[in-house]
VOBA-1610 file (N, C-alpha, C; in pm, whole numbers, padded with zeros to 5 digits, always signed):
BEGIN
Met+00083-00121+00000Met+00000+00000+00000Met+00085+00124+00000Asn+00187+00124+00087Asn+00277+00239+00092Asn+00353+00253-00037Arg+00387+00143-00099Arg+00459+00148-00224Arg+00372+00207-00334Ala+00242+00192-00324Ala+00151+00249-00425Ala+00151+00400-00419Phe+00156+00457-00296Phe+00152+00602-00280Phe+00287+00667-00309Ser+00392+00586-00299Ser+00523+00645-00321Ser+00577+00616-00461Gly+00501+00551-00539Gly+00547+00519-00672Gly+00545+00637-00767Lys+00614+00619-00878Lys+00624+00727-00977Lys+00490+00759-01037Gly+00408+00661-01057Gly+00277+00686-01116Gly+00189+00771-01028Phe+00200+00747-00898Phe+00119+00825-00805Phe+00159+00973-00807Lys+00290+00997-00815Lys+00339+01136-00818Lys+00290+01207-00943Val+00289+01137-01055Val+00239+01197-01178Val+00093+01231-01165Leu+00017+01142-01102Leu-00125+01165-01082Leu-00150+01287-00997Val-00073+01298-00889Val-00089+01415-00800Val-00058+01544-00875Thr+00046+01542-00956Thr+00083+01663-01032Thr-00027+01704-01127Val-00086+01607-01196Val-00195+01636-01290Val-00314+01693-01217Val-00347+01636-01100Val-00461+01686-01022Val-00439+01831-00982Cys-00315+01860-00938Cys-00283+01999-00895Cys-00297+02097-01011Leu-00249+02056-01128Leu-00261+02143-01245Leu-00405+02168-01281Leu-00487+02061-01273Leu-00629+02078-01300Leu-00694+02172-01200Leu-00652+02161-01073Leu-00708+02247-00969Leu-00674+02393-00996Val-00548+02417-01032Val-00506+02557-01063Val-00584+02610-01181Leu-00600+02527-01284Leu-00676+02569-01401Leu-00819+02602-01367Ala-00875+02524-01276Ala-01013+02550-01233Ala-01023+02683-01160Leu-00924+02708-01078Leu-00926+02835-01004Leu-00914+02955-01097Val-00829+02943-01198Val-00810+03054-01292Val-00935+03082-01371Thr-01002+02976-01413Thr-01120+02992-01498Thr-01245+03026-01419Ala-01238+03014-01288Ala-01357+03044-01206Ala-01364+03194-01186Gly-01447+03264-01265Gly-01456+03410-01258Gly-01509+03462-01128Asn-01596+03384-01059Asn-01655+03433-00935Asn-01577+03384-00814Ser-01466+03317-00837Ser-01387+03267-00725Ser-01293+03377-00678Thr-01288+03395-00548Thr-01200+03497-00491Thr-01055+03466-00519Val-01018+03342-00490Val-00880+03300-00516Val-00850+03307-00662Gly-00946+03261-00743Gly-00925+03265-00887Gly-00910+03406-00937Gly-00991+03495-00883Gly-00981+03636-00924Gly-00846+03695-00890Leu-00799+03664-00768Leu-00669+03715-00728Leu-00559+03660-00817Phe-00568+03531-00841Phe-00465+03465-00920Phe-00463+03517-01063Ser-00585+03526-01119Ser-00592+03576-01256Ser-00548+03721-01264Gly-00583+03796-01156Gly-00539+03936-01153Gly-00389+03947-01147Phe-00327+03858-01069Phe-00183+03859-01054Phe-00114+03832-01187Ile-00175+03745-01266Ile-00114+03708-01393Ile-00149+03807-01504Leu-00277+03850-01507Leu-00325+03928-01620Leu-00306+04079-01606Thr-00304+04129-01483Thr-00301+04274-01464Thr-00186+04342-01536Pro-00062+04292-01526Pro+00047+04359-01601Pro+00020+04365-01749Leu-00035+04260-01805Leu-00066+04260-01948Leu-00174+04361-01981Gln-00276+04367-01892Gln-00384+04463-01915Gln-00331+04607-01906Arg-00239+04631-01812Arg-00185+04766-01795Arg-00109+04809-01920Val-00027+04721-01971Val+00048+04752-02093Val-00047+04783-02208Ala-00151+04702-02219Ala-00247+04725-02327Ala-00318+04858-02311Ala-00356+04892-02185Ala-00426+05018-02160Ala-00339+05137-02193Glu-00211+05130-02154Glu-00120+05242-02182Glu-00102+05259-02332Ala-00090+05149-02399Ala-00076+05157-02545Ala-00198+05220-02609Thr-00319+05179-02560Thr-00443+05234-02612Thr-00455+05383-02583Gly-00417+05424-02454Gly-00426+05565-02416Gly-00332+05651-02499Ser-00210+05603-02521Ser-00114+05680-02600Ser-00163+05699-02742Ala-00224+05599-02792Ala-00276+05608-02929Ala-00389+05708-02938Gly-00463+05728-02825Gly-00578+05819-02829Gly-00541+05964-02809Gln-00415+05997-02767Gln-00376+06135-02745Gln-00355+06209-02876Val-00382+06345-02871Val-00363+06427-02990Val-00220+06476-02995Val-00148+06452-03096Val-00008+06493-03111Val-00005+06637-03161Thr+00066+06728-03082Thr+00076+06868-03120Thr+00196+06888-03211Leu+00170+06933-03328Leu+00277+06953-03425Leu+00342+07090-03404Pro+00469+07106-03435Pro+00536+07237-03423Pro+00465+07344-03505Lys+00475+07473-03451Lys+00411+07582-03523Lys+00486+07612-03652Asp+00414+07674-03742Asp+00474+07716-03867Asp+00584+07819-03839Pro+00700+07812-03904Pro+00809+07906-03880Pro+00767+08052-03890Gln+00684+08083-03985Gln+00639+08221-03999Gln+00555+08264-03879Glu+00470+08172-03833Glu+00389+08200-03716Glu+00476+08223-03593Leu+00581+08142-03578Leu+00674+08158-03467Leu+00746+08293-03473Glu+00788+08332-03591Glu+00857+08459-03608Glu+00766+08576-03574Glu+00639+08568-03616Glu+00543+08674-03584Glu+00522+08685-03434Glu+00513+08569-03368Glu+00493+08570-03222Glu+00616+08628-03152Asn+00736+08591-03196Asn+00859+08644-03138Asn+00869+08794-03159Ser+00828+08840-03275Ser+00830+08984-03304Ser+00735+09058-03211Arg+00618+08998-03191Arg+00521+09061-03100Arg+00575+09067-02958Leu+00640+08960-02913Leu+00695+08957-02779Leu+00809+09058-02763Arg+00892+09073-02867Arg+01000+09170-02862Arg+00946+09312-02852Glu+00842+09340-02926Glu+00780+09473-02922Glu+00719+09500-02785Glu+00655+09399-02728Glu+00596+09413-02595Glu+00704+09438-02491Asn+00815+09367-02504Asn+00925+09385-02410Asn+00984+09526-02421Arg+00998+09575-02546Arg+01049+09711-02566Arg+00958+09815-02503Arg+00827+09796-02522Arg+00730+09891-02465Arg+00737+09892-02312Leu+00746+09774-02252Leu+00753+09765-02107Leu+00882+09827-02054Thr+00992+09808-02127Thr+01119+09869-02087Thr+01111+10020-02092Asp+01050+10075-02198Asp+01034+10220-02210Asp+00950+10274-02094Glu+00844+10203-02061Glu+00759+10246-01951Glu+00834+10242-01818Leu+00919+10141-01801Leu+00997+10131-01678Leu+01098+10245-01667Val+01163+10279-01778Val+01257+10391-01779Val+01186+10521-01745Glu+01070+10540-01806Glu+00991+10661-01777Glu+00949+10665-01630Tyr+00912+10549-01577Tyr+00873+10542-01436Tyr+00988+10584-01345Tyr+01108+10535-01376Tyr+01224+10569-01293Tyr+01255+10719-01302Asp+01239+10777-01423Asp+01263+10921-01438Asp+01165+11001-01352Ile+01038+10964-01359Ile+00937+11035-01280Ile+00962+11015-01131Lys+00998+10894-01093Lys+01026+10864-00952Lys+01144+10948-00902Arg+01251+10957-00984Arg+01367+11036-00944Arg+01332+11183-00931Glu+01256+11235-01028Glu+01217+11376-01024Glu+01133+11405-00899Asn+01041+11315-00868Asn+00958+11334-00749Asn+01042+11331-00622Glu+01139+11240-00617Glu+01225+11231-00500Glu+01307+11359-00483Glu+01357+11413-00596Glu+01435+11537-00590Glu+01348+11654-00545Leu+01227+11661-00603Leu+01138+11769-00563Leu+01103+11761-00415Tyr+01079+11638-00368Tyr+01046+11620-00226Tyr+01165+11655-00138Lys+01286+11618-00184Lys+01406+11643-00106Lys+01427+11793-00084Phe+01398+11873-00189Phe+01420+12016-00179Phe+01294+12094-00142Tyr+01190+12020-00106Tyr+01065+12085-00067Tyr+01085+12169+00058Asp+01163+12116+00154Asp+01185+12189+00279Asp+01260+12319+00255Ile+01352+12319+00157Ile+01425+12443+00126Ile+01327+12549+00078Lys+01240+12511-00012Lys+01141+12605-00066Lys+01041+12646+00041Lys+01002+12549+00125Lys+00904+12578+00229Lys+00959+12677+00331Ser+01088+12660+00365Ser+01151+12747+00463Ser+01191+12882+00404Asn+01198+12889+00271Asn+01240+13012+00205Asn+01147+13039+00088Glu+01032+13093+00117Glu+00930+13112+00015Glu+00973+13208-00095Asp+01075+13288-00070Asp+01122+13382-00171Asp+01219+13317-00269Phe+01258+13192-00242Phe+01352+13124-00331Phe+01282+13073-00456Ser+01350+13085-00570Ser+01311+13013-00691Ser+01414+12902-00708Val+01368+12776-00704Val+01459+12662-00698Val+01440+12571-00819Val+01551+12527-00877Val+01549+12433-00989Val+01623+12306-00947Pro+01551+12197-00921Pro+01618+12070-00888Pro+01692+12015-01010Ala+01805+11950-00987Ala+01883+11895-01097Ala+01965+11776-01049Ser+02011+11697-01145Ser+02093+11580-01114Ser+02234+11599-01169Val+02331+11540-01101Val+02469+11543-01149Val+02481+11446-01266Ile+02526+11496-01381Ile+02536+11412-01500Ile+02680+11391-01545Ala+02774+11464-01485Ala+02914+11447-01526Ala+03007+11502-01419Arg+03123+11437-01410Arg+03232+11484-01325Arg+03362+11471-01403Asp+03446+11572-01394Asp+03575+11568-01460Asp+03675+11501-01366Pro+03730+11383-01406Pro+03823+11314-01317Pro+03950+11393-01289Asn+03980+11492-01375Asn+04098+11576-01355Asn+04069+11700-01272Glu+03944+11718-01231Glu+03903+11832-01150Glu+03942+11806-01005Ile+04047+11872-00957Ile+04098+11844-00823Ile+04011+11904-00712Phe+03918+11991-00751Phe+03831+12052-00651Phe+03687+12000-00661Tyr+03671+11888-00736Tyr+03547+11810-00736Tyr+03425+11884-00789Gly+03446+11971-00888Gly+03332+12032-00954Gly+03254+11928-01033Phe+03131+11962-01072Phe+03046+11869-01146Phe+02950+11944-01236Val+02878+11869-01319Val+02784+11927-01414Val+02642+11881-01381Leu+02548+11975-01380Leu+02407+11945-01355Leu+02327+11950-01484Asp+02214+11878-01487Asp+02131+11873-01607Asp+02024+11982-01607Ala+02064+12105-01583Ala+01974+12221-01590Ala+02056+12338-01642Gly+01991+12425-01722Gly+02065+12537-01781Gly+01979+12659-01800Thr+02017+12739-01897Thr+01945+12865-01920Thr+01799+12841-01955Ala+01770+12726-02017Ala+01630+12694-02049Ala+01546+12679-01923Asp+01611+12653-01811Asp+01541+12639-01684Asp+01551+12765-01597Gly+01610+12871-01654Gly+01624+12996-01579Gly+01753+13006-01500Val+01849+12917-01525Val+01976+12917-01452Val+02071+13020-01512Ser+02145+13090-01423Ser+02241+13191-01467Ser+02375+13168-01397Pro+02484+13217-01456Pro+02614+13209-01388Pro+02607+13282-01253Gly+02667+13223-01152Gly+02668+13284-01020Gly+02558+13234-00929Asp+02461+13159-00982Asp+02352+13109-00897Asp+02406+13012-00791Pro+02362+13027-00665Pro+02405+12935-00560Pro+02350+12794-00585Val+02427+12694-00546Val+02388+12554-00559Val+02388+12492-00419Val+02275+12428-00384Val+02259+12373-00250Val+02203+12232-00256Thr+02211+12162-00143Thr+02135+12040-00122Thr+02053+12063+00004Asp+01980+11961+00047Asp+01902+11978+00169Asp+01993+11986+00291Asn+02122+11955+00275Asn+02216+11965+00387Asn+02282+12102+00397Gly+02293+12171+00283Gly+02356+12303+00289Gly+02415+12345+00156Leu+02496+12453+00160Leu+02556+12511+00041Leu+02665+12419-00016Val+02666+12407-00149Val+02764+12323-00218Val+02863+12409-00298Gly+02812+12515-00363Gly+02896+12599-00446Gly+02812+12694-00529Phe+02862+12726-00649Phe+02788+12817-00736Phe+02804+12774-00881Val+02712+12821-00967Val+02718+12792-01110Val+02825+12881-01173Ser+02928+12818-01228Ser+03038+12894-01289Ser+03025+12902-01440Glu+02964+12803-01503Glu+02939+12806-01647Glu+02801+12748-01672Val+02735+12798-01778Val+02600+12751-01807Val+02575+12746-01957Ser+02501+12643-01998Ser+02456+12632-02137Ser+02304+12618-02134Ile+02245+12587-02247Ile+02099+12578-02251Ile+02047+12467-02160Lys+02119+12355-02158Lys+02069+12238-02085Lys+02156+12197-01966Thr+02272+12258-01948Thr+02363+12214-01840Thr+02421+12332-01764Ala+02471+12300-01645Ala+02536+12402-01562Ala+02655+12339-01491Lys+02770+12401-01503Lys+02890+12355-01434Lys+02895+12421-01296Val+02925+12340-01196Val+02925+12389-01058Val+03067+12390-01003Thr+03108+12504-00948Thr+03234+12515-00876Thr+03202+12502-00727Cys+03269+12408-00661Cys+03235+12374-00523Cys+03308+12458-00420Leu+03262+12448-00297Leu+03323+12519-00185Leu+03469+12479-00163Leu+03509+12365-00219Leu+03647+12318-00202Leu+03744+12393-00292Ser+03692+12472-00385Ser+03777+12543-00482Ser+03816+12682-00433Pro+03941+12725-00459Pro+03983+12861-00425Pro+03908+12968-00503Glu+03839+12930-00612Glu+03761+13028-00688Glu+03640+13077-00609Val+03600+13002-00509Val+03483+13038-00430Val+03520+13145-00328Arg+03434+13248-00317Arg+03448+13352-00214Arg+03309+13377-00158Val+03282+13320-00042Val+03149+13330+00018Val+03157+13402+00152Gly+03086+13513+00165Gly+03077+13580+00294Gly+03009+13489+00394Ala+03072+13469+00510Ala+03021+13373+00608Ala+03029+13431+00749Val+02952+13371+00838Val+02947+13419+00976Val+02930+13301+01071Asp+02994+13312+01185Asp+02977+13212+01291Asp+02840+13236+01355Lys+02754+13139+01350Lys+02616+13157+01397Lys+02611+13184+01546Lys+02710+13137+01621Lys+02709+13154+01767Lys+02775+13284+01811Thr+02891+13313+01753Thr+02968+13429+01801Thr+02950+13554+01717Gly+02905+13539+01593Gly+02891+13654+01505Gly+03018+13693+01434Asp+03126+13618+01456Asp+03251+13647+01385Asp+03234+13623+01236Glu+03286+13716+01155Glu+03268+13708+01011Glu+03399+13675+00940Gly+03386+13616+00823Gly+03503+13584+00742Gly+03459+13549+00602Val+03549+13486+00528Val+03522+13449+00390Val+03557+13302+00370Ile+03463+13227+00315Ile+03488+13086+00281Ile+03557+13079+00146Ser+03669+13006+00142Ser+03740+12985+00016Ser+03812+12852+00025Gly+03811+12779-00086Gly+03875+12648-00086Gly+04026+12656-00083Ser+04089+12542-00054Ser+04234+12534-00049Ser+04280+12397-00095Pro+04388+12391-00177Pro+04440+12261-00219Pro+04485+12175-00101Leu+04515+12236+00011Leu+04560+12162+00128Leu+04449+12079+00191Tyr+04323+12120+00170Tyr+04213+12054+00241Tyr+04107+11994+00148Ala+04118+12019+00018Ala+04014+11974-00076Ala+03999+11822-00076Asp+04111+11751-00074Asp+04103+11605-00081Asp+04036+11542+00041Ser+04034+11615+00150Ser+03966+11564+00270Ser+03822+11614+00279Gly+03779+11689+00175Gly+03641+11738+00172Gly+03619+11861+00258Ser+03725+11932+00294Ser+03712+12051+00380Ser+03745+12178+00304Thr+03702+12290+00359Thr+03732+12421+00304Thr+03782+12511+00418Val+03802+12640+00390Val+03867+12727+00488Val+03785+12855+00508Leu+03776+12898+00633Leu+03719+13029+00667Leu+03836+13120+00700Glu+03859+13219+00614Glu+03973+13309+00631Glu+03928+13452+00651Asn+04027+13547+00654Asn+03999+13688+00679Asn+03931+13710+00814Leu+03972+13631+00911Leu+03918+13647+01045Leu+03994+13757+01119Lys+03929+13816+01217Lys+03996+13913+01302Lys+04097+13841+01391Glu+04201+13913+01427Glu+04304+13854+01512Glu+04245+13804+01642Arg+04155+13881+01697Arg+04088+13840+01820Arg+03944+13799+01787His+03924+13673+01764His+03791+13622+01735His+03750+13524+01843Ser+03624+13487+01846Ser+03572+13397+01950Ser+03528+13261+01894Ile+03565+13235+01769Ile+03524+13109+01706Ile+03587+12990+01777Lys+03511+12885+01793Lys+03559+12762+01856Lys+03526+12642+01769Val+03601+12534+01791Val+03575+12409+01719Val+03432+12363+01749Gly+03360+12326+01643Gly+03222+12281+01657Gly+03120+12387+01624Asp+03163+12514+01614Asp+03069+12621+01579Asp+03013+12601+01438Ile+02890+12647+01420Ile+02822+12637+01290Ile+02846+12764+01209Ile+02885+12745+01084Ile+02911+12857+00993Ile+02802+12861+00886Val+02747+12981+00863Val+02642+13001+00762Val+02679+13119+00674Thr+02606+13135+00564Thr+02630+13251+00477Thr+02582+13378+00545Ser+02657+13486+00523Ser+02621+13615+00584Ser+02517+13690+00501Gly+02515+13663+00370Gly+02421+13734+00282Gly+02476+13865+00231Tyr+02589+13910+00283Tyr+02648+14035+00237Tyr+02701+14019+00095Gly+02679+14117+00012Gly+02727+14114-00125Gly+02620+14075-00225Gly+02510+14013-00179Gly+02399+13982-00267Gly+02419+13861-00357Ala+02530+13786-00337Ala+02553+13669-00422Ala+02486+13544-00367Tyr+02471+13537-00234Tyr+02411+13421-00168Tyr+02305+13468-00069Pro+02200+13392-00053Pro+02102+13427+00050Pro+02164+13418+00189Arg+02104+13485+00283Arg+02150+13480+00420Arg+02112+13345+00484Asn+02197+13297+00573Asn+02169+13180+00659Asn+02167+13045+00587Leu+02230+13035+00471Leu+02247+12903+00413Leu+02353+12829+00495Lys+02324+12708+00534Lys+02420+12631+00613Lys+02544+12599+00529Ile+02660+12613+00590Ile+02785+12580+00522Ile+02853+12459+00587Gly+02883+12469+00717Gly+02949+12357+00783Gly+02986+12391+00927Thr+03070+12308+00985Thr+03115+12329+01123Thr+03267+12346+01127Val+03315+12414+01228Val+03458+12437+01246Val+03522+12308+01299Ser+03623+12259+01226Ser+03693+12137+01270Ser+03831+12166+01328Lys+03893+12277+01285Lys+04025+12315+01336Lys+04040+12466+01336Leu+04124+12517+01425Leu+04162+12658+01427Leu+04313+12664+01411Leu+04359+12734+01306Leu+04501+12738+01273Leu+04543+12879+01237Ser+04673+12893+01206Ser+04725+13017+01151Ser+04770+12989+01008Asp+04741+13081+00918Asp+04782+13064+00779Asp+04934+13052+00771Ser+04981+12950+00699Ser+05126+12924+00694Ser+05203+13034+00621Tyr+05133+13117+00541Tyr+05201+13223+00466Tyr+05189+13358+00536Thr+05070+13391+00580Thr+05046+13523+00637Thr+05048+13523+00790Gly+05030+13409+00850Gly+05025+13402+00995Gly+04892+13446+01054Thr+04796+13481+00968Thr+04665+13523+01017Thr+04581+13401+01055Pro+04487+13420+01147Pro+04406+13306+01190Pro+04309+13258+01080Ile+04293+13127+01071Ile+04196+13067+00980Ile+04125+12953+01053Ala+04010+12914+00999Ala+03936+12801+01055Ala+03910+12701+00943Val+03942+12574+00968Val+03911+12469+00871Val+03765+12428+00892Ile+03691+12428+00784Ile+03546+12402+00790Ile+03513+12269+00724Arg+03438+12187+00795Arg+03386+12062+00740Arg+03243+12090+00690Pro+03224+12099+00556Pro+03089+12130+00504Pro+02985+12026+00546Phe+02862+12072+00562Phe+02753+11979+00592Phe+02727+11884+00475Glu+02754+11933+00354Glu+02737+11850+00234Glu+02874+11827+00171Asp+02910+11702+00155Asp+03039+11668+00094Asp+03023+11671-00058Ala+03082+11774-00120Ala+03066+11794-00264Ala+03121+11678-00346Arg+03210+11599-00287Arg+03271+11489-00361Arg+03172+11379-00394Phe+03060+11375-00321Phe+02966+11264-00339Phe+02824+11309-00371Val+02809+11434-00410Val+02676+11486-00444Val+02624+11418-00571Ser+02498+11375-00569Ser+02437+11315-00688Ser+02322+11400-00742Ser+02268+11487-00659Ser+02163+11579-00704Ser+02172+11706-00620Ala+02121+11815-00675Ala+02129+11943-00606Ala+02019+12035-00654Ala+02007+12150-00591Ala+01909+12250-00632Ala+01981+12381-00660Ile+01943+12445-00769Ile+02001+12574-00805Ile+01903+12683-00765Ile+01950+12777-00683Ile+01865+12889-00641Ile+01878+12999-00746Thr+01778+13013-00830Thr+01785+13108-00941Thr+01744+13249-00902Asn+01672+13260-00790Asn+01632+13394-00745Asn+01600+13390-00596Phe+01621+13501-00529Phe+01589+13514-00387Phe+01585+13662-00352Thr+01519+13694-00245Thr+01509+13833-00200Thr+01649+13886-00165Gly+01686+13999-00223Gly+01817+14058-00197Gly+01924+14016-00294Lys+01887+13937-00395Lys+01988+13893-00491Lys+02048+14014-00564Gly+02180+14022-00566Gly+02249+14130-00634Gly+02254+14261-00558Val+02193+14264-00438Val+02192+14386-00358Val+02306+14382-00257Ile+02395+14480-00262Ile+02505+14489-00166Ile+02457+14574-00048Glu+02446+14512+00068Glu+02396+14584+00186Glu+02498+14687+00233Ser+02447+14798+00280Ser+02534+14907+00324Ser+02616+14869+00446Ser+02565+14772+00524Ser+02635+14732+00645Ser+02732+14617+00623Ser+02746+14578+00495Ser+02831+14463+00469Ser+02977+14498+00496Pro+03053+14405+00552Pro+03194+14430+00579Pro+03272+14429+00449Glu+03387+14491+00451Glu+03470+14492+00332Glu+03529+14353+00312Leu+03504+14299+00195Leu+03553+14165+00165Leu+03653+14174+00051Pro+03758+14095+00056Pro+03863+14102-00046Pro+03810+14066-00184Gln+03852+14139-00283Gln+03811+14110-00419Gln+03917+14021-00486Thr+03872+13923-00558Thr+03964+13833-00627Thr+03918+13818-00771Ser+04001+13752-00851Ser+03963+13728-00990Ser+03860+13618-01001Gly+03836+13549-00890Gly+03738+13441-00890Gly+03603+13491-00850Arg+03529+13406-00777Arg+03393+13435-00736Arg+03392+13542-00628Ser+03308+13645-00643Ser+03298+13749-00541Ser+03227+13696-00419Ala+03260+13750-00303Ala+03199+13705-00179Ala+03057+13755-00171Gly+02975+13677-00100Gly+02837+13717-00087Gly+02771+13653+00030
//
């Protein structure tokens, strides 16, 4: 009996029965096991077939006609140019508004001033006294000799002018002669630049009396004498008190409130009360071939 179950024929019979059982399970559509088994075998094949069918059903987009592409590119280039122009115009308006706002306080505090805001458009690298060119000229009412200021204080004066531009000579230049006064002590003198101090951004208050009361830290402003500059424009503070190396007379080194070396915009005062009027009480100021004191 045991030999019957262990014989080769019996093993073949068992194998055939198992194969028939598996086949029955696969073909049984409502069988859970059969469904799982058939799914395990058939699903990959079904997936491949579905993907192939889906790909075949998609619409293939062909490249655009070259002429159509060129027309679209041309349109985009034109749109980009227009947007760039608008952006440039926006920045110009923004800058102008910022300049007007910056110098609004000057006009508000001095209602008699006629002010022309302008931007620095050029600097001469060989200019040792840091003069510059503004984008305003006679077309804007600018004249030679007009004071140039920022919201911090006096910068210099217009030395040359054309229709659209104005060259500015700064306080650091010896050509400048500005009547000035110590706001605290009342001591008077003349602001004039010097090669000794220009590179450090400083200028000099000279023609002081031998016995003066000026001290380091005092504020210096325009005196208004001579009619070239309005009264009380801020100039700077006293940083040193020295004696002139040539004459031995006392001088004061002045640190301007506005460093002319780094000015990017300024305002030109084209008119003010007392312009060109030499006051009878004005002190005698030295005359030079450069800018007259005022």
